[in-house]
VODRENSE-506637 format. One record per residue (C-alpha): x, y, z; residue in three letters. Coordinates in pm, whole numbers, plus 50000, padded with zeros to 5 digits. Example, Ala and Ser with C-alpha at 12.3 -4.5 7.8 and 13.67 -1.06 7.14 Angstrom:
% VODRENSE-506637
512304955050780ALA/513674989450714SER/
//
This chain:
% VODRENSE-506637
474161583994457MET/476821607794332LYS/476611616993962ASP/479271603593726PHE/482001629893690TYR/481541631493311LEU/477751631793322GLN/476251655993067PRO/474241684693214LYS/471341674292990LEU/470551645093223ILE/470071666293536SER/468381694193336ALA/465671670093221MET/464591662593577ARG/461341681293630GLY/461391695493277TYR/458161714393198THR/456231724192884LYS/456821760792972LYS/460581755492975GLN/460361736592646LEU/458671766692486VAL/461341789992629ASN/464121767392504ASP/462561765692157LEU/462301803692136ILE/465861808692264ALA/467221782492022GLY/465611799391721VAL/466861833991825ILE/470411821191879VAL/470331803991538ALA/469391837291375ILE/472311853691553ILE/474691825191471ALA/474011823691095LEU/475711855990978PRO/478391852591245LEU/479241816991139SER/479601827490776ILE/481711857890869ALA/484001837791098LEU/484481811090831ALA/485641837590584LEU/487951852890846ALA/489401817890894SER/490251814390527GLY/487701787090450VAL/484481785290250GLU/481511803890409PRO/479431772290447ALA/482121757090674CYS/481101780890951GLY/477511768690934VAL/478661732290927TYR/480631739491245THR/477741755991427ALA/475481726591342ILE/477751697391432ALA/479661712091726ALA/476611731091849GLY/474471699891871PHE/477121676692018VAL/478351701192283VAL/474791707892399SER/474061670492405LEU/477181659892598LEU/478391691992763GLY/478641702693123GLY/476741735693096SER/473021742393087ARG/473201770192826VAL/476541767792646GLN/476361774392270ILE/479311761292071ALA/480401770391721GLY/483091788891528PRO/484611817791722THR/486911846891647ALA/489571832291878ALA/490281804791623PHE/490221826291309ALA/493921834291286THR/494991798991384ILE/492711782791128VAL/493721807190855ALA/497391799590921GLY/496911761790917VAL/494831762790598VAL/497371785290424ALA/500371763790515THR/498971728490553GLN/495711729390358GLY/492281716990463MET/493641682190527ASP/496131696990772GLY/493291715190948LEU/491281682790960PHE/494161663991125ILE/494961692191369ALA/491331694991479THR/490921657391530VAL/494111656491740ILE/492891686791937ALA/489551669491993GLY/491251638392127LEU/493411659892357LEU/490311677292492LEU/488631643792560ILE/491781631992739LEU/491871663992946MET/488291658593056GLY/488761621593136VAL/491871630293341CYS/489861656493538LYS/491931686193421LEU/488911708893382GLY/489501726893710SER/493151734393624PHE/492341755593319ILE/491291784093549LYS/494921787993653TYR/495871801793310MET/497221836693400PRO/494631863693339HIS/497221886593179THR/497951860492911ILE/494301854392819THR/493631891892798VAL/496841896892598GLY/496201870392333PHE/492491878692312THR/493341914992240GLY/495961904091990GLY/493481881791807ILE/491021910791794ALA/493621933091628VAL/494581906491371THR/490911900991283ILE/490331938291243LEU/493391943091022LEU/492461912590817GLY/489091928090724GLN/490401961590600VAL/490721947190248LYS/487041938390214ASP/485771968990401PHE/487591991990156LEU/487031969889852GLY/490751965189785LEU/491951940789521THR/495291923489568TYR/497641917189279ALA/497681882189130ALA/499481857389356GLY/499381879689665VAL/497991859289954LYS/499201874490283PRO/499061852590593ILE/500801871490874GLU/499431904491003THR/502401925090885LEU/502071909490539GLU/498401919690531LYS/499301955590620ILE/501881956390338GLU/499411941090090ALA/496721966390187ASN/499101995590136LEU/500211981689800ALA/496571977689690ALA/495482012489809ALA/494972023589449GLY/492151998089404THR/490042013689680PHE/486292012689607SER/484162041189751PRO/481062019789694TRP/482491992389915ALA/483282017990185LEU/479712031390160LEU/478171996790207VAL/480631989090487GLY/479802022090656GLY/476062015690633ILE/476581980890777SER/478671994191063LEU/476112021391139ALA/473331995391158ILE/475441973091384LEU/476152001891622ILE/472862021191620ILE/470171994391579TYR/470801976591915PRO/470302010092092LYS/466862013991937LEU/465471978591927GLU/466801944292024LYS/464211919391902LYS/466251909991594LEU/470061906391575PRO/471731937291430ALA/473971915391214SER/470911900091043LEU/469421934590978ILE/472741946590831ALA/473011915990607VAL/469451918790471VAL/469501956690420VAL/472901957990250CYS/472251926990038ALA/469091943789904LEU/470961976589842LEU/473691959389644VAL/471191937689455LYS/468931965989339PHE/471241996289303ILE/473301992088983PRO/476292012889100ALA/476641991989415LEU/476091959589226ASP/478971968588994ALA/481291982189261GLY/480851958289555VAL/481881921889579TYR/479441897389735THR/480181862989881ILE/478831847489561GLY/481351866989351ASP/484281851789540LEU/483071818389676TYR/480911789089577THR/477921783989806ILE/477041746889811PRO/473481735189850ALA/472661706390083GLY/474941685690299LEU/478761688090290PRO/480851662890101ARG/484371654290221LEU/486911644289957ASP/488761617790154TRP/490821606889854GLY/492601640389824SER/493621642490190MET/497211637090298ASP/497411616690620PHE/501171611490607SER/503321610490919THR/505071642090803GLU/501781660890780LYS/500631648591123ILE/503881659291290LEU/503721693191118ALA/500311701891264VAL/500801689191621ILE/501811723691759PRO/498661738691608ASN/496581709891746ALA/497861716692097VAL/497091753792058THR/493561746191936ILE/492971722592229ALA/494251747092493VAL/492371776392343LEU/489151755992311ALA/489461745292674ALA/490101780492803VAL/487431797392590GLU/484741771292657SER/485271770893033LEU/485381808893050LEU/482071809092864SER/480671783693113CYS/481671805993404VAL/479891835793245VAL/476821814093181ALA/476781801393540ASP/476441836693665GLY/473561843893430MET/471421813293509VAL/472561805993868GLN/473961772093780SER/477251753593817LYS/478881737293516HIS/480761704393503ASN/484161713793357PRO/485331678393281ASN/482131668993098ALA/482431701792907GLU/485981693592793LEU/484921659092672VAL/481981674392487ALA/484221700592326GLN/486561672892214GLY/483791651792061VAL/482241683291914GLY/485441693191737ASN/485871658691586VAL/482221659191476ALA/482691693891329SER/485491684491089VAL/483801651590999LEU/480821672990896PHE/483021696390691GLY/483521722890959GLY/486411739091147ILE/487511740791514PRO/484821751691760ALA/484471762092119THR/481981778592352GLY/480861812092211ALA/480341836892494ILE/478141861092297ALA/475811833692166ARG/475751816692506THR/474761849792670SER/472051855292408ALA/470701820592484ASN/470491827792856ALA/468991862492806LYS/466231848692582ASN/465041821992826GLY/467211791992740GLY/467841771893055ARG/468681736892934THR/470841721292661PRO/467661716592456ILE/468001753092344ALA/471471746692203GLY/470271715692022MET/467331735291874VAL/469771761991753HIS/471731735091567ALA/468591719791413VAL/467371753791290VAL/470761760191126LEU/470581725790967PHE/467241734890809LEU/468731767790687VAL/471621748290535LEU/469221725590346LEU/466831751990215PHE/468211787590239LEU/472021785690216MET/472281796589848PRO/470941830989948TYR/474161836690143ALA/475771844089805ALA/474011878089810LEU/475781890490126ILE/478221919190048PRO/481821914090157MET/482001948790324PRO/479071938290544THR/480971906990648ILE/483961929390727ALA/481771952690936ALA/480361923291134ILE/483891911391206LEU/484941946591308PHE/482241944991577MET/483311909691675VAL/486891922091712ALA/485801951891921TYR/483601930892151ASN/486291904692210MET/489151929392250SER/488601933292626GLU/490181967592604TRP/488701977392941ARG/490531948393107LYS/493631958992915PHE/493381994093062VAL/492581980393409SER/495701958493417ILE/497821987693300THR/496402010393572LYS/497361984993841GLU/500981995093771LYS/502311960293846ARG/505301957993613LEU/505281919893583ALA/501601918793479ASN/502011947393232ILE/505071930993079LEU/503351897293033VAL/500251914392894LEU/502051934792628PHE/504491907492529VAL/501641882592478THR/499621908792288PHE/502511919192061ALA/503621883791980LEU/500031873791895THR/499831902291644VAL/503331899091499ILE/503781861291501PHE/501051837391613ASP/499181823791913LEU/501561794491971VAL/504571817392013VAL/502541842192220ALA/501181816992472ILE/504511798992519VAL/506431831592558ALA/503731845992787GLY/503781815393015LEU/507591814993030CYS/507721852093110LEU/504981848293374HIS/506881819993547LEU/510131839793526LEU/508491870093688CYS/507061848293965MET/510511833194026LEU/512151867394043ILE/509491879894284GLN/510041850094516LYS/513811854594508LEU/513451891594588CYS/511321883494895LYS/514001861195044LYS/
//
């Protein structure tokens, strides 16, 4: 009998499941959780929300996507791709606007999966995905210059767009802290050098622990470097949603629909790209429609649990596969471990220095930039591809992802039309 087209991969993965695989999944899940913790906090801060929101996202979306998803090893959670979108929505529409946009995006993803649109996502032009991914990487990098250099903005200055952030950084240049740069430099050195020497522990965790201890016990650094606890409140225990303060008006819903569509499309593209990478690593074949439904349910669960938009995280998914994870059990274990951290260890996140968070995000930006693909497309010397690539990249940096994707698609279709007309 043919499997149901939305059947979660967990069902087939459990057939013939062994104790040995359970042990491997448990080990992989714990390792991925260790990797995900500092990344989730860093990505939450890059998204303009409280640090705990990133952990909430990794727990709720991570568990649901593994439970219902179409991949054996997919790990879902907050990703850098969403950082600029989330930051923009929060700044203009507030957390209630982000809640509404994410729920709508989740429902759209479920609808896409039910309507069997999973296989169509692969037709998104490669030049557009490389262009907006590179653009997002640049915006993340520029957004972390403030914390890496220890800059302090003037009262009331809250830049949203990339160009505004550059102006604010230049205006605040006089507040530069050499101690912040020192901690940021040490963090960056650990992130770059440590993986070349030893790979048993995540470099980001080593950087966080080392630099937190330095700032805690060296008076000059303690006085000259901001930590998460200096700028944010770290809640203990489970999240609490303030439903009474949320605005669910028709005006608010209409205002966030464009962002909801962007979140849904980006979640679909990123998650399915991650599934393709994972397939190659574990010799499996994912179910794209089940994955879209799982991503939709996972995003709704994330914001109900106090989180932000989520999608498949390629780096964490790869780490899962490399460390022996072969079934969705590993992803579920990763979420459970993070849940235990949330209950018992989350207050210690207040000790993490902000320059260390910036350094982690610098590495995230570099790894997601796909600069090699950028160079490869340019070397092909196909004018249409180069034009689409650079227009999408520039618009992502200067404006936002919505404008970039729409303009990139329109330009791509126009170039295809011109090419067909020229052949006649």
